[in-house]
N, C-alpha and C positions, 0 to 999 in steps of 0.2 A: 762235878755237877752238884755235889752235896750242899754247897753254899748258895746255889742258884735260887734267886727269888722267884716266887710264883705270882703271876699277875695277869690281868686282862686289860688291854688298851683298846678303846673304841674311838673311831673318828668322830669329830664333834657333831656332824649332821646325824649320823646313826645314833649316837648317844642321846641326842635331843629327842629323836623319835622313840627311843627305848625308855625314856624317863618315866612316862606314865605306867608302863608295864613294871618297871623296877619299883616304883612307888607301891604298886598294888601287891607285888610279891612280898616286899618287906612288911607291908601292913598286914597281910594275911598270915604272916609267920610261916611261909612255905619252907624256908631253909631249915628251921628248927624242927618243924613237923616231919620233914624228910629224914633228918638225922634220927628222929625218934621212931622212924618206920611207920608213919601214919598212912595207912592204905586208902584213906578217903580223899587224898589230894587230887585224884584224877576222875572223881565222880563215881556214882554207884555202879555203873556198868563195868568199870575197871577194878572195883574194889576186891573182888574175889581173887583175881590174878595178882594184883599188887600185894595182897596180904601174904603171898608166899614168894615174893620176889625182891624184898628190900633188905636182906641181910648184908648186902654189899656195903652199906653205909658204915658198918662197923668192922670191916675186915682188917683194918690196920691194928685192931686189937685181937680179934678172934682167930686170925691166921697165925699168930705167933708160935703156937705149938708145932706148926709144920717145920719151922726153921731147924730144930734139932733132928726131927725125923729125916728130913731131906739130907742133912749133913751126914748123918750116920749111914744112910744107904749109899750116898756118894762115896764115902770113905771105904765102905765094904767093897763096892764095885771096883774102885781103883786099886784096892789091895789085890784084887784078882786080875788086874790088867785090863779092866773094862772101863774105857774112858771115852768111847764114841756113843753119843746119844742120838737116836733117831726117834722123832715124834710122829706118831700117826694120830691125826686129829683134824677136825674141820671147824671153820668158823671161830667161835670163841675159844675153842680148845687148841687152836694153833696160832692165831694172830697175836695174842698177848705174849706167849713165850717167844715168838719170832722177834718181836720188837725189843723185848727185854734182852735177849741174848745178842742180837745185832748191835744194840746200843752199848752193851758191856764188852763187846768184842770177843765173845766166847762162841765156840762152834756148836751149832745145833742143826741137824738135818731134818727139815720139816717135810712131811708127806701129807699134803692136803690136795691130792691129785688122784685121778684114775688113769693118767697117761702111762702106758706100759713102759715106755723108755725111761721116764723119770723114776718110776718105781724100780726098774731094773738097775738104774744108776745107783740108787740107794742100797740095793742088794749087793752091788759090786764092791762096796766098801768092805773093810776088814771085819767080818762077822765075829772073829775071835775077840775083838775089842768092843763089840756093839751091844748096847742094851736098847730095847724097843719100849718106848712109853706109849701105851694104848690109851687114848684119852677121849671119852665120850660121855656126856651126861646121861643120855638115854641108854647107852650100852648097845644100841642097835644100829648106829650110823653105818650105812652100807659101805661107804668108802673105807672107814676105819676098820670095820670087821674084815673087809677084803685084805687090807694091809696086814692085819694080825695073822690071818690064815697063810698069806704068802710068806711072811717072815718066819712063822713057826715051822713051816715046811722046809725053808732054807736052813734054819738052825739045825733041824734034825738031819738034814742031808750032810751037814758039816760035822755031825757027831756032837752037837751042842744041845744040851737039855733046854728046851724053850722055857721051862718053868723057872730056870735060873736067870733068864735074859729078858723076860717080859714084866714090865711094871704097869699097873692099871691105875688110871684116875677116872672115877665115875661117881655117880650119885648113889646113895643107899638104895637097895632094892632093885637095881638094874641087873640085867643078865651078866654083865661084866663083873659085878660085885661078887658073884659066886664062881668066877672062873678059877678052875684048879690049876691050869697051866700058866702060872705067873709067880713071880718072886714076892711081890707085895702089892696090896691094894690100898690106894689112898682114897678115902671117901670124902667127897667135897660137900660143902654146905648145900643142901637141896633147895634152899630158899634164896638162891641167886641164879638169875638167868645167864645163859651162856655168854652174851655180849657184855655182861657186867662182872665177869668172873676173873678178871686179870689178876686180882690179889687173892684168889682162892687157890686150892690145890691145882686147878687146871692151868693157871698161869705160873705158879711158883714151883711145882714139882719138876716139870721138864727143864725149866730155866735153871733151877737150883742144881739139878743133877748135871747139867752141862757146865756149871761153874759160876753162874751169876750170883751176885750178892743179894739174895732175896730179903735179908734182914734190912738192908739199906732201903730197899723199895718200900717196905712197910714203915720204916722211919720217916721217909719222905711223905708218905700219905698221912701219917700221924701229925706231921708238922702243919698240915693245912686243914685237918679235920675240924678243928674248932672254928676256923675262919669260914669254911664253906657251910657250917651249920648255923652261922649267925644271921639274924634277921636285920641285916645292915645293908645300906646302899654301897658299902665298900666290899661286900662279899663278892669275890670274883665269879663264883658259880651263878649267882643271881644276875650279875652284870652280863655274863656271857649268854645266859638263857634269855634275858630281856632283849639283847641285841639280836639274837636269832629270831625271836618272835617278832620284833619290829621289822626286821629285814623281810621276813616272810609276809607280814601284813602289807608291806610296801611292794610286793610283787617279786621279791628276790627269793625264789624257791630253791636256789642252788647255793651251796657253800663250796667255794673253790679253795682247796687246801694246798698250801705250798710250805715246805720247810724253809725257814730263813736262818738256819744256823742254830737250831735247837739242841743239837747234839744227840737227838733221838732218831735212830735209824729206822725208817719204815713206820713211823708213828701214824702217818696218814692212812695206811691200810687198816690199822686197828680202829682209828676214829671213824673210818668209812663205814665199817659194819655197825658200830654203835649208833651212828646218826641215821643211816638208811633203814636199818631194821627196827629201830625204836620209833621213828617218826613217819615212815612211808606207808601209810595205810588210810583207808576211808577216803581215797582220792585226794589226799593232801600229803604234806611232808617236806623235808629238806633233803635234797639230793646232794650228797658229797661228790665233788669232782676233784680227785687227787691228781695234781699236776707235778711236773718234774722240778719246778723251782719258781721263784717269783718272776723270772723272765719268760716263763713258758706261755704259749698261747692259751688263752682262757683265764689268765690271772691278771696281768697288767692291762689287758684289753677286755676285761669282763663287762658284759652289758648290764642293763638295768635289772635283769632277771637273776643276777648272780652277785654274791658277796665274797670278795677275796679275803681269805682268812690266813694269816701267817701263823704257822705252828713254830714259834720261836720269836726272836725280837722283831719289833715292828719294821716293816719294809715298805718301800715306795709302792703304792697301789693297794696296800692292804687296808681294809676298813676295820678289821679286827685283828689283834695280835694276842696270842696266848703263850706265855713263856713260863718255864719252871722245870724242875727235875721230873723224871719219868713217873715215879711213884705218886707224886703230887698231881701230875697231869691226869693220871688214871682217875683219881677220885674227883678232881675238878670237872673233867669232861662228862663223867658218868652223872654227876649231880646236875650239871647244866642241861644235859640232854633230857634227863628225866623231867626236869622242871619245864623245859621247852615243850615237852609233851602236854603238860597241863595247859600251856598257852595255846597250843594248837587244837586242844580239845580231843586228844586221842589217848589211848592206853599205850604207854611206851614200853610195856613189858610183854606184849603178845606179838605174834608173827603169823597172822591168819592166812597169809597167802603163800607161805613157804611150802606147805605140805602138797600143794597142787602139783608142783614140778616133780616132787619125789614120787607121787602116785602115778604120774604119767610115765616116768622112767621105769617104774616097776612093771607097769602094764606092758611096755615094750619088751622088757626082759622076759616076761612070761609068754610073749607071742613073737618068736623070732621071725615068723613070716611077715608080720606087720613091720618089724624093724628093717628087714631086707627090702620090703616094698618101696622104701624111700630112696633106693639106691640109683634111681634113674634121674639124671640131672636134666634141668630144663635147657641148659647150654653148657658148652665146654670152651674154655679159653686157655690154651696151652696145658699147663699142669693144674689148672683150677677148674673144678666142677661147680656149677652154679645152680643152687636150689632156691627158688623164690616162693614166698607165700602168696596167697591170692591177692591180686592187686599190685604186686611188686614186679617190676619189669626185669626180664632176663634177656633183653634184646640189645644187640650192638656189641662193641668191644667191652672189655672189663672196665675200662675207664668210663665208658658211656653208662654202663650199668650202675657203677658207683656214683656217678654224677647225678643220675636220676634218683637213686636211692637216698643220697644225702640231701637232695633237694626236697625230699618228702618230709623232712623234719619240720614240724609246725613252728610258727613263731613262738619263741620262749621255750621250745622243746629241747631235746637232747638226742644224741646218738650214742649208743652203748656198743663198744667193741667187746666181744666175748670170745676169748681164745681157748678152745678146748685142745690145748697143745702142751708141749713139754716146757715148763717154766724155765728150764736151764738151757737146753739145746736150741729151743725156739724163742729165746729171749728177745730177739729182734722184733718180734710181733708187737711188743710194747711200744715201739717207735710209732706205730700207726696212730696212737692217740694224738700226739702233738702234730703229726703231719696232717691228719684230717682236720683238726681244729684250726691249724694255721691256714689251710687252703680253702676252707669252707666258712669259717667264722661260726661254726656250730659248736655248742657246748658238747664236749666229747669225753666219755668215761672209758676206762679200760679195766677189764676183769679177766683173770684166769679161771677157766671152767675146770671142774665144777665148784671151785672154792668160792666164787662170787655168789653161787646159789645160796650159800649160808651167810651172805652179807647183803649186797645190793639187790639180790634176787627178790626180797620182800618188797622193796620200793618199786621195782619194775612192774609188779602186778598190782600193788596196793596204793602206790603214790600217785602223783600227778600223771595222768595218762596222755603224755605227749612225747614219749620216747619211740625211737626206731632202733632196731637191733640187728647188728652185723655179727653173725656167728662165724667162727673159723674152726673147722675140724680138719684132721689130717690123717693120712694113711700111716699105719704103723708097720715098720719093717719087721718087727718081732712082737708077738703078743705074749701075755702072761695069763695062764689059766688060774682062776681063783680056786684053791683046793676045796673040795666038797661043795662046790657051787656050780650050777649049769651054765656058767658064762665066764668069759675072759674079761680082763680089765679093759681091753679095747672095745668090746661089746658094751660093757657098762658105760664107758665114756661116751660112746655114740648115743646110747639110749638116754643119757642125761641131757645131752645137747638137744636131741630131737624132742624129748619130753618137755623140756622148758620152752623150746620153740613153739610147740603145739599150744601150750598154755598161753603164751604171749599172743599167738594168732587168735586164739579164742577170745582174748581181751580186745581184739580189733587192732592190734599193733602190727606194723610191718616188720617182717623178718626176712633177712637175706642170709642164706648160709653158703659159704664158700669152702669147698672141700679141697684140700691140697693133696693131690695124688703123689707129689714129691714135695716134701715140706720145705726144704731149702729153696728149691727152684720156685715153688709156688709163692713163698713169702717175698722173694725178689720180684716176681711178676706183680704181686699185689702192691708192693711199695711203689713200683714204677707207675702203676695205674693211678694210685693215690696222688702221686706227684703231678699228674696231668689234670687234676680236678680244677685248678684255677686257670687253665688255658682256654 
């Protein structure tokens, strides 16, 4: 992939519509100002936030000292027989390392879940060979703090000193920065937001410890840095931003992302957070819809409200294609999305609606009676309990309920499937996205909870208010107590689902929660019900 060229291809009609925006961006010197970290680009209201969020534009230079530090620690760990890397992190702390390691074909166990079974599966690995990377900007992320506590206790139970097996990545001044029980603390640049942090310590440390070539990533970004900083009509970042802006102005508020042979495994999941959290606010934004490939429902048959985007070489049906090596793509997409924020008239660096779901979940954790009061379903269909928000029907068969619910999606709207399940053992849940899209014609997204709360969760509350939300929760055969905390992982997982559901309901959005009392059987029943939707 090292010799791969980086470029953006836009179909003629969209390119013509984007031309005036591209002209204006070039004339205003937006690219060079962004590279110079000019915080005034998004207006006076955004200036204070932007002034502490722009260091990502120079990471191809400033992250270089990390290369030697990571290599030295990796060599030390491997000399001790420690070669299994587990990453505890959410959002920007996990999505970039995941795509980096998957693309390079090196092993990294990512914990961005509160599902007890998935965490137990990570614990069941060889702890004698395991190092845990605890990654959080704030140092207070509840999921990551829970993972750290669970693993520290497991290390101690095996007679392993946690202080030798925990590596921290955090911002200066966070509680984690002062953690005694760790081998090394990597302090990241605090002037970079989480979703722009792929080339900071948050992306590079876990990936590098797992064996990825992080120096090559920085080289790839450096190769396009001057190009994306140029006030030229040939600048791919300006061209991509102008295409996004023109598509949105034309009513296409969704970007349907399909990999078309990029060689980058899971890139859509990383781009999803970048786009949704950066643009989905003040009732506007671009909703990323990550699909299974260019033949998937929602891509080749996208409506007027959606723009098919190939992440890789141009493909039939794509209106935009973006190709290039991974390190270059990180910088290109970050630049384009930040510039698109200027075109949409929003601050691309804040996330004003993310805290609401966290607050609601904390409130439920503090009040177990309120959490358990939600346990009476409106209806039961086999192994599926049905919980419906006000105005959402729970009458009839499961297929009838789903048919009425998907029929509530407004014109130009979308349906979000949110699975608070085990991303490994319950992987078949992801098939629901394509099945629902195929049988209803509705734009359908899929997210694993609670990881999507750190990604598309911002758009759901702050973006275009035309979504309906299908939550999936499931009974856990075995739960895990979080050491020194008054809750289990299963309780936390349920509180996160219910808290976010309450916030969405407060926004006037329909929410249907299906609780699987037997996960395998419940998913099978749900798939059968979805397959009846077009009958």
